[in-house]
PyMOL CGO cylinders between C-alpha atoms (Angstrom):
from pymol import cmd
from pymol.cgo import CYLINDER

trace = [
    CYLINDER, 78.43, 80.73, 98.86, 81.08, 78.91, 100.84, 0.3, 1, 1, 1, 1, 1, 1,
    CYLINDER, 81.08, 78.91, 100.84, 84.60, 80.36, 100.58, 0.3, 1, 1, 1, 1, 1, 1,
    CYLINDER, 84.60, 80.36, 100.58, 87.08, 77.64, 99.60, 0.3, 1, 1, 1, 1, 1, 1,
    CYLINDER, 87.08, 77.64, 99.60, 89.85, 77.33, 102.17, 0.3, 1, 1, 1, 1, 1, 1,
    CYLINDER, 89.85, 77.33, 102.17, 92.87, 76.64, 99.93, 0.3, 1, 1, 1, 1, 1, 1,
    CYLINDER, 92.87, 76.64, 99.93, 92.54, 79.66, 97.61, 0.3, 1, 1, 1, 1, 1, 1,
    CYLINDER, 92.54, 79.66, 97.61, 91.50, 81.90, 100.53, 0.3, 1, 1, 1, 1, 1, 1,
    CYLINDER, 91.50, 81.90, 100.53, 94.67, 80.85, 102.35, 0.3, 1, 1, 1, 1, 1, 1,
    CYLINDER, 94.67, 80.85, 102.35, 96.78, 81.40, 99.21, 0.3, 1, 1, 1, 1, 1, 1,
    CYLINDER, 96.78, 81.40, 99.21, 95.33, 84.92, 98.91, 0.3, 1, 1, 1, 1, 1, 1,
    CYLINDER, 95.33, 84.92, 98.91, 95.88, 85.60, 102.61, 0.3, 1, 1, 1, 1, 1, 1,
    CYLINDER, 95.88, 85.60, 102.61, 99.53, 84.54, 102.60, 0.3, 1, 1, 1, 1, 1, 1,
    CYLINDER, 99.53, 84.54, 102.60, 100.33, 86.46, 99.41, 0.3, 1, 1, 1, 1, 1, 1,
    CYLINDER, 100.33, 86.46, 99.41, 98.54, 89.56, 100.73, 0.3, 1, 1, 1, 1, 1, 1,
    CYLINDER, 98.54, 89.56, 100.73, 100.43, 89.46, 104.01, 0.3, 1, 1, 1, 1, 1, 1,
    CYLINDER, 100.43, 89.46, 104.01, 103.76, 89.11, 102.21, 0.3, 1, 1, 1, 1, 1, 1,
    CYLINDER, 103.76, 89.11, 102.21, 102.96, 92.20, 100.12, 0.3, 1, 1, 1, 1, 1, 1,
    CYLINDER, 102.96, 92.20, 100.12, 101.78, 94.14, 103.17, 0.3, 1, 1, 1, 1, 1, 1,
    CYLINDER, 101.78, 94.14, 103.17, 104.95, 93.23, 105.08, 0.3, 1, 1, 1, 1, 1, 1,
    CYLINDER, 104.95, 93.23, 105.08, 107.06, 94.51, 102.17, 0.3, 1, 1, 1, 1, 1, 1,
    CYLINDER, 107.06, 94.51, 102.17, 105.11, 97.77, 102.04, 0.3, 1, 1, 1, 1, 1, 1,
    CYLINDER, 105.11, 97.77, 102.04, 104.44, 97.61, 98.30, 0.3, 1, 1, 1, 1, 1, 1,
    CYLINDER, 104.44, 97.61, 98.30, 100.65, 97.88, 98.42, 0.3, 1, 1, 1, 1, 1, 1,
    CYLINDER, 100.65, 97.88, 98.42, 98.82, 101.19, 98.33, 0.3, 1, 1, 1, 1, 1, 1,
    CYLINDER, 98.82, 101.19, 98.33, 97.51, 102.24, 101.74, 0.3, 1, 1, 1, 1, 1, 1,
    CYLINDER, 97.51, 102.24, 101.74, 94.06, 100.96, 100.78, 0.3, 1, 1, 1, 1, 1, 1,
    CYLINDER, 94.06, 100.96, 100.78, 95.45, 98.30, 98.43, 0.3, 1, 1, 1, 1, 1, 1,
    CYLINDER, 95.45, 98.30, 98.43, 94.85, 94.60, 98.38, 0.3, 1, 1, 1, 1, 1, 1,
    CYLINDER, 94.85, 94.60, 98.38, 95.27, 91.58, 96.15, 0.3, 1, 1, 1, 1, 1, 1,
    CYLINDER, 95.27, 91.58, 96.15, 92.49, 89.84, 94.24, 0.3, 1, 1, 1, 1, 1, 1,
    CYLINDER, 92.49, 89.84, 94.24, 92.63, 86.22, 93.11, 0.3, 1, 1, 1, 1, 1, 1,
    CYLINDER, 92.63, 86.22, 93.11, 90.58, 84.60, 90.35, 0.3, 1, 1, 1, 1, 1, 1,
    CYLINDER, 90.58, 84.60, 90.35, 89.37, 81.20, 91.55, 0.3, 1, 1, 1, 1, 1, 1,
    CYLINDER, 89.37, 81.20, 91.55, 88.29, 79.00, 88.67, 0.3, 1, 1, 1, 1, 1, 1,
    CYLINDER, 88.29, 79.00, 88.67, 86.92, 81.05, 85.80, 0.3, 1, 1, 1, 1, 1, 1,
    CYLINDER, 86.92, 81.05, 85.80, 84.11, 83.04, 87.42, 0.3, 1, 1, 1, 1, 1, 1,
    CYLINDER, 84.11, 83.04, 87.42, 84.83, 83.85, 91.07, 0.3, 1, 1, 1, 1, 1, 1,
    CYLINDER, 84.83, 83.85, 91.07, 87.21, 86.46, 92.49, 0.3, 1, 1, 1, 1, 1, 1,
    CYLINDER, 87.21, 86.46, 92.49, 88.41, 86.48, 96.11, 0.3, 1, 1, 1, 1, 1, 1,
    CYLINDER, 88.41, 86.48, 96.11, 89.76, 89.60, 97.78, 0.3, 1, 1, 1, 1, 1, 1,
    CYLINDER, 89.76, 89.60, 97.78, 90.10, 90.97, 101.29, 0.3, 1, 1, 1, 1, 1, 1,
    CYLINDER, 90.10, 90.97, 101.29, 86.69, 92.07, 102.53, 0.3, 1, 1, 1, 1, 1, 1,
    CYLINDER, 86.69, 92.07, 102.53, 85.72, 95.65, 103.38, 0.3, 1, 1, 1, 1, 1, 1,
    CYLINDER, 85.72, 95.65, 103.38, 87.58, 97.05, 106.38, 0.3, 1, 1, 1, 1, 1, 1,
    CYLINDER, 87.58, 97.05, 106.38, 90.14, 94.24, 106.56, 0.3, 1, 1, 1, 1, 1, 1,
    CYLINDER, 90.14, 94.24, 106.56, 93.79, 95.18, 107.05, 0.3, 1, 1, 1, 1, 1, 1,
    CYLINDER, 93.79, 95.18, 107.05, 95.72, 92.90, 104.70, 0.3, 1, 1, 1, 1, 1, 1,
    CYLINDER, 95.72, 92.90, 104.70, 98.68, 92.72, 107.10, 0.3, 1, 1, 1, 1, 1, 1,
    CYLINDER, 98.68, 92.72, 107.10, 96.54, 90.77, 109.55, 0.3, 1, 1, 1, 1, 1, 1,
    CYLINDER, 96.54, 90.77, 109.55, 93.86, 89.20, 107.35, 0.3, 1, 1, 1, 1, 1, 1,
    CYLINDER, 93.86, 89.20, 107.35, 92.89, 85.56, 107.71, 0.3, 1, 1, 1, 1, 1, 1,
    CYLINDER, 92.89, 85.56, 107.71, 91.27, 83.17, 105.22, 0.3, 1, 1, 1, 1, 1, 1,
    CYLINDER, 91.27, 83.17, 105.22, 87.97, 84.04, 106.92, 0.3, 1, 1, 1, 1, 1, 1,
    CYLINDER, 87.97, 84.04, 106.92, 88.29, 87.72, 105.93, 0.3, 1, 1, 1, 1, 1, 1,
    CYLINDER, 88.29, 87.72, 105.93, 87.68, 87.10, 102.23, 0.3, 1, 1, 1, 1, 1, 1,
    CYLINDER, 87.68, 87.10, 102.23, 84.86, 88.42, 100.06, 0.3, 1, 1, 1, 1, 1, 1,
    CYLINDER, 84.86, 88.42, 100.06, 83.84, 86.65, 96.85, 0.3, 1, 1, 1, 1, 1, 1,
    CYLINDER, 83.84, 86.65, 96.85, 82.46, 88.31, 93.72, 0.3, 1, 1, 1, 1, 1, 1,
    CYLINDER, 82.46, 88.31, 93.72, 81.45, 87.11, 90.29, 0.3, 1, 1, 1, 1, 1, 1,
    CYLINDER, 81.45, 87.11, 90.29, 84.05, 88.24, 87.75, 0.3, 1, 1, 1, 1, 1, 1,
    CYLINDER, 84.05, 88.24, 87.75, 81.62, 89.05, 84.94, 0.3, 1, 1, 1, 1, 1, 1,
    CYLINDER, 81.62, 89.05, 84.94, 79.43, 91.56, 86.77, 0.3, 1, 1, 1, 1, 1, 1,
    CYLINDER, 79.43, 91.56, 86.77, 80.73, 92.00, 90.33, 0.3, 1, 1, 1, 1, 1, 1,
    CYLINDER, 80.73, 92.00, 90.33, 77.75, 90.24, 91.89, 0.3, 1, 1, 1, 1, 1, 1,
    CYLINDER, 77.75, 90.24, 91.89, 78.55, 89.63, 95.59, 0.3, 1, 1, 1, 1, 1, 1,
    CYLINDER, 78.55, 89.63, 95.59, 78.73, 85.91, 96.34, 0.3, 1, 1, 1, 1, 1, 1,
    CYLINDER, 78.73, 85.91, 96.34, 79.99, 86.02, 99.91, 0.3, 1, 1, 1, 1, 1, 1,
    CYLINDER, 79.99, 86.02, 99.91, 81.48, 88.38, 102.45, 0.3, 1, 1, 1, 1, 1, 1,
    CYLINDER, 81.48, 88.38, 102.45, 81.39, 92.18, 102.36, 0.3, 1, 1, 1, 1, 1, 1,
    CYLINDER, 81.39, 92.18, 102.36, 83.18, 93.40, 99.22, 0.3, 1, 1, 1, 1, 1, 1,
    CYLINDER, 83.18, 93.40, 99.22, 85.29, 96.56, 99.44, 0.3, 1, 1, 1, 1, 1, 1,
    CYLINDER, 85.29, 96.56, 99.44, 84.11, 99.71, 97.65, 0.3, 1, 1, 1, 1, 1, 1,
    CYLINDER, 84.11, 99.71, 97.65, 86.98, 99.54, 95.14, 0.3, 1, 1, 1, 1, 1, 1,
    CYLINDER, 86.98, 99.54, 95.14, 86.41, 95.91, 94.10, 0.3, 1, 1, 1, 1, 1, 1,
    CYLINDER, 86.41, 95.91, 94.10, 85.61, 96.92, 90.51, 0.3, 1, 1, 1, 1, 1, 1,
    CYLINDER, 85.61, 96.92, 90.51, 89.20, 98.09, 89.90, 0.3, 1, 1, 1, 1, 1, 1,
    CYLINDER, 89.20, 98.09, 89.90, 90.45, 94.56, 90.62, 0.3, 1, 1, 1, 1, 1, 1,
    CYLINDER, 90.45, 94.56, 90.62, 87.69, 92.92, 88.59, 0.3, 1, 1, 1, 1, 1, 1,
    CYLINDER, 87.69, 92.92, 88.59, 88.47, 95.19, 85.61, 0.3, 1, 1, 1, 1, 1, 1,
    CYLINDER, 88.47, 95.19, 85.61, 92.16, 94.30, 85.83, 0.3, 1, 1, 1, 1, 1, 1,
    CYLINDER, 92.16, 94.30, 85.83, 91.37, 90.58, 85.91, 0.3, 1, 1, 1, 1, 1, 1,
    CYLINDER, 91.37, 90.58, 85.91, 88.96, 90.93, 82.98, 0.3, 1, 1, 1, 1, 1, 1,
    CYLINDER, 88.96, 90.93, 82.98, 91.60, 92.78, 80.93, 0.3, 1, 1, 1, 1, 1, 1,
    CYLINDER, 91.60, 92.78, 80.93, 93.69, 89.69, 80.16, 0.3, 1, 1, 1, 1, 1, 1,
    CYLINDER, 93.69, 89.69, 80.16, 92.93, 86.01, 79.88, 0.3, 1, 1, 1, 1, 1, 1,
    CYLINDER, 92.93, 86.01, 79.88, 96.31, 85.37, 81.54, 0.3, 1, 1, 1, 1, 1, 1,
    CYLINDER, 96.31, 85.37, 81.54, 95.52, 87.49, 84.62, 0.3, 1, 1, 1, 1, 1, 1,
    CYLINDER, 95.52, 87.49, 84.62, 94.56, 85.41, 87.66, 0.3, 1, 1, 1, 1, 1, 1,
    CYLINDER, 94.56, 85.41, 87.66, 95.83, 87.79, 90.35, 0.3, 1, 1, 1, 1, 1, 1,
    CYLINDER, 95.83, 87.79, 90.35, 95.83, 91.57, 90.67, 0.3, 1, 1, 1, 1, 1, 1,
    CYLINDER, 95.83, 91.57, 90.67, 97.32, 93.88, 93.30, 0.3, 1, 1, 1, 1, 1, 1,
    CYLINDER, 97.32, 93.88, 93.30, 97.22, 97.65, 93.83, 0.3, 1, 1, 1, 1, 1, 1,
    CYLINDER, 97.22, 97.65, 93.83, 100.73, 99.11, 94.17, 0.3, 1, 1, 1, 1, 1, 1,
    CYLINDER, 100.73, 99.11, 94.17, 101.73, 102.14, 96.18, 0.3, 1, 1, 1, 1, 1, 1,
    CYLINDER, 101.73, 102.14, 96.18, 101.67, 104.25, 92.99, 0.3, 1, 1, 1, 1, 1, 1,
    CYLINDER, 101.67, 104.25, 92.99, 98.03, 103.16, 92.54, 0.3, 1, 1, 1, 1, 1, 1,
    CYLINDER, 98.03, 103.16, 92.54, 98.66, 101.10, 89.43, 0.3, 1, 1, 1, 1, 1, 1,
    CYLINDER, 98.66, 101.10, 89.43, 97.22, 97.61, 89.33, 0.3, 1, 1, 1, 1, 1, 1,
    CYLINDER, 97.22, 97.61, 89.33, 99.67, 94.81, 88.58, 0.3, 1, 1, 1, 1, 1, 1,
    CYLINDER, 99.67, 94.81, 88.58, 98.34, 91.53, 87.18, 0.3, 1, 1, 1, 1, 1, 1,
    CYLINDER, 98.34, 91.53, 87.18, 99.98, 88.12, 86.96, 0.3, 1, 1, 1, 1, 1, 1,
    CYLINDER, 99.98, 88.12, 86.96, 99.06, 84.50, 86.18, 0.3, 1, 1, 1, 1, 1, 1,
    CYLINDER, 99.06, 84.50, 86.18, 98.98, 83.55, 89.90, 0.3, 1, 1, 1, 1, 1, 1,
    CYLINDER, 98.98, 83.55, 89.90, 99.15, 85.06, 93.38, 0.3, 1, 1, 1, 1, 1, 1,
    CYLINDER, 99.15, 85.06, 93.38, 102.72, 83.79, 93.74, 0.3, 1, 1, 1, 1, 1, 1,
    CYLINDER, 102.72, 83.79, 93.74, 103.73, 85.31, 90.39, 0.3, 1, 1, 1, 1, 1, 1,
    CYLINDER, 103.73, 85.31, 90.39, 102.13, 88.62, 91.38, 0.3, 1, 1, 1, 1, 1, 1,
    CYLINDER, 102.13, 88.62, 91.38, 104.13, 88.71, 94.63, 0.3, 1, 1, 1, 1, 1, 1,
    CYLINDER, 104.13, 88.71, 94.63, 107.35, 87.83, 92.80, 0.3, 1, 1, 1, 1, 1, 1,
    CYLINDER, 107.35, 87.83, 92.80, 106.70, 90.48, 90.12, 0.3, 1, 1, 1, 1, 1, 1,
    CYLINDER, 106.70, 90.48, 90.12, 106.03, 93.20, 92.68, 0.3, 1, 1, 1, 1, 1, 1,
    CYLINDER, 106.03, 93.20, 92.68, 109.04, 92.35, 94.84, 0.3, 1, 1, 1, 1, 1, 1,
    CYLINDER, 109.04, 92.35, 94.84, 111.47, 91.09, 92.21, 0.3, 1, 1, 1, 1, 1, 1,
    CYLINDER, 111.47, 91.09, 92.21, 112.40, 87.98, 94.18, 0.3, 1, 1, 1, 1, 1, 1,
    CYLINDER, 112.40, 87.98, 94.18, 111.34, 84.34, 94.25, 0.3, 1, 1, 1, 1, 1, 1,
    CYLINDER, 111.34, 84.34, 94.25, 108.08, 83.77, 96.12, 0.3, 1, 1, 1, 1, 1, 1,
    CYLINDER, 108.08, 83.77, 96.12, 109.50, 80.96, 98.25, 0.3, 1, 1, 1, 1, 1, 1,
    CYLINDER, 109.50, 80.96, 98.25, 112.22, 83.26, 99.66, 0.3, 1, 1, 1, 1, 1, 1,
    CYLINDER, 112.22, 83.26, 99.66, 109.66, 85.93, 100.45, 0.3, 1, 1, 1, 1, 1, 1,
    CYLINDER, 109.66, 85.93, 100.45, 107.32, 83.44, 102.11, 0.3, 1, 1, 1, 1, 1, 1,
    CYLINDER, 107.32, 83.44, 102.11, 110.15, 82.04, 104.24, 0.3, 1, 1, 1, 1, 1, 1,
    CYLINDER, 110.15, 82.04, 104.24, 111.21, 85.54, 105.34, 0.3, 1, 1, 1, 1, 1, 1,
    CYLINDER, 111.21, 85.54, 105.34, 107.63, 86.45, 106.22, 0.3, 1, 1, 1, 1, 1, 1,
    CYLINDER, 107.63, 86.45, 106.22, 107.27, 83.21, 108.17, 0.3, 1, 1, 1, 1, 1, 1,
    CYLINDER, 107.27, 83.21, 108.17, 110.52, 83.85, 110.10, 0.3, 1, 1, 1, 1, 1, 1,
    CYLINDER, 110.52, 83.85, 110.10, 109.40, 87.33, 111.12, 0.3, 1, 1, 1, 1, 1, 1,
    CYLINDER, 109.40, 87.33, 111.12, 105.98, 86.11, 112.28, 0.3, 1, 1, 1, 1, 1, 1,
    CYLINDER, 105.98, 86.11, 112.28, 104.13, 87.99, 109.53, 0.3, 1, 1, 1, 1, 1, 1,
    CYLINDER, 104.13, 87.99, 109.53, 102.23, 84.82, 108.62, 0.3, 1, 1, 1, 1, 1, 1,
    CYLINDER, 102.23, 84.82, 108.62, 101.14, 83.90, 112.15, 0.3, 1, 1, 1, 1, 1, 1,
    CYLINDER, 101.14, 83.90, 112.15, 97.37, 83.34, 111.95, 0.3, 1, 1, 1, 1, 1, 1,
    CYLINDER, 97.37, 83.34, 111.95, 97.36, 83.34, 108.14, 0.3, 1, 1, 1, 1, 1, 1,
    CYLINDER, 97.36, 83.34, 108.14, 96.62, 79.63, 107.99, 0.3, 1, 1, 1, 1, 1, 1,
    CYLINDER, 96.62, 79.63, 107.99, 93.33, 78.11, 109.14, 0.3, 1, 1, 1, 1, 1, 1,
    CYLINDER, 93.33, 78.11, 109.14, 93.32, 76.13, 112.40, 0.3, 1, 1, 1, 1, 1, 1,
    CYLINDER, 93.32, 76.13, 112.40, 94.06, 72.47, 111.83, 0.3, 1, 1, 1, 1, 1, 1,
    CYLINDER, 94.06, 72.47, 111.83, 95.85, 73.07, 108.53, 0.3, 1, 1, 1, 1, 1, 1,
    CYLINDER, 95.85, 73.07, 108.53, 99.13, 71.84, 109.98, 0.3, 1, 1, 1, 1, 1, 1,
    CYLINDER, 99.13, 71.84, 109.98, 100.79, 75.20, 109.30, 0.3, 1, 1, 1, 1, 1, 1,
    CYLINDER, 100.79, 75.20, 109.30, 100.95, 77.91, 111.91, 0.3, 1, 1, 1, 1, 1, 1,
    CYLINDER, 100.95, 77.91, 111.91, 102.77, 80.47, 109.81, 0.3, 1, 1, 1, 1, 1, 1,
    CYLINDER, 102.77, 80.47, 109.81, 105.75, 80.45, 112.13, 0.3, 1, 1, 1, 1, 1, 1,
    CYLINDER, 105.75, 80.45, 112.13, 108.94, 78.46, 111.91, 0.3, 1, 1, 1, 1, 1, 1,
]
cmd.load_cgo(trace, "trace")
């Protein structure tokens, strides 16, 4: 299965913002429901603070069937969280090891950090935390 660039980039940017803020568990990550059946999350062994859109694993929501990439061992916790609510499209593992769900990656970031996503993205961009988060040729380098 081919990983779609736009949602993989959305996941990457949101994950890096959360990593920069230090709100994820040490082994935590974000998962993003793409469409109605596919979940993207950082692949096994990937540090979310430096992940790229090419570091994404894809799983089928219903049964966890691997569709692409090397899924992390704890992928089921994210799948279960996304299955738990029809409104959940993003899930992230907080430092206290609870999983937070939201209707989008941006909403998940805003809920975890209590601030508007756009502000958080701009701050991350200014500090260089998003350098390399965007695919080559996308017109965005992640720096200001």
